[in-house]
C-alpha angles and dihedrals in degrees: 000000000000116000123239092243094063117101118252114268092213108032119202117265118255123203136178124214150142122273109239101172137024100169095118126074113259091350132099130185112226126194109216115194119207122188112215132173119239109249096228107024101032094225115147112243131191115229116191123201123188109217125190110224135187114242106185098190098034088240101143121086131195111283095026120130109231139181117230131198127202114249142166116296108280097179140346092295107014114098100141137066132205110247099176145353107239100185133007122230114261 
């Protein structure tokens, strides 16, 4: 039985992105941009994923940069939660 003081073997994923929608209650939509290299041509491409994240206190606003952490499924699409607002929208 592993003890509670041991580090997690599979830590939760953490992503950073830009809030693109706050129209739902306690939920934000965050655009996360990943830069990947094309397998054949080597060109760098931007891949954008829109993640639904839980925002318990409705703190994030559109245009904010936020940090997300993977969590248990909270609804059909929500599998992330906002852990901090990195930068406020100007």
